[in-house]
C-alpha positions, 0 to 999 in steps of 0.5 A: 811392815815395821818400816811402814809403821815407822814411816806412818808414825813419823809422818803423824809426828811431823804433822802434829809438830807442824800444827803445834809450831803454827798456832795461828793456822790452828786458830784459823781453822777453828774460829775464823772460817765463817762466811765466805771464809768457810770456802778457805782451804788451809794447806800444808805450807809449800813453795810454788813450783813456778814463780815468774810472771810478766808485769804491766811493762812487759818486764819479767817479775817474780813472787820472790820480790814479795818475800817477807810479806803475806801475799794474797795472790788472785788469778783472774781474767778479763772475760771472767764475770765472777772475777769482775764481781770480786775484784773490788773487794781485793782492792778494798783489802789492799786499801785496808791492810796492804803496805809493807806486811801484806800485798794483794797481787793479781795475776792475769790468767793466760794471754790478755790484751793490755788495753782490755786489762786496763779497761777491766781495772777502770770498770771495776774500781781497781786503783793500786793493784799490780797488773801482772800476767801469767801469759802461758798459765804455767804458774797457774798450772804449777799451783793447781788453779782450778777455775777462776777466780782462784786465790792463794795466800802465801806466807812471809817465806813465800810458801802457799798456806791456803787457797780459795776457789771461787768468789769471796768478799776479801774485805769482809770482817772475817777475812780481815781477821784471817789476814790478821792471824797470818800477819801475826805468824 
């Protein structure tokens, strides 16, 4: 009984220490989760189980290539109508904030015809987002993707810190403030 109490107390202290050590997360929780961002779920920071993907040229890539940047990782599919609706706002987020500190990374869920993917990009106005594929959906399963679109925020250390299931306006003022908070960490 004493051991169980000690473990629970240790877990509580760890959680409090984590919350106090990451003030930007507390600020996001309290002040910034309005509008579409009210669907953003702040998570305990953790490393993704699988980080490998295939790029547009058929080469193997890895999320570690974005280490040091805040990453908005969006899982989508060419057949997904909500993904089509959301994609222009992801491009707008990249245009507004993308660069050396933040990168919007798109990951096609499952097998996709490269020509269909390029057509999807053209039809949705995507000009500079990467065309990556998770062909066997291993990364998606490892991250717990539950429907499309499903977007994760990764911190500069490559840890998953938040997720949003469904569509959102990623270029809305409240989202830009959320991204600014993550960049300030």
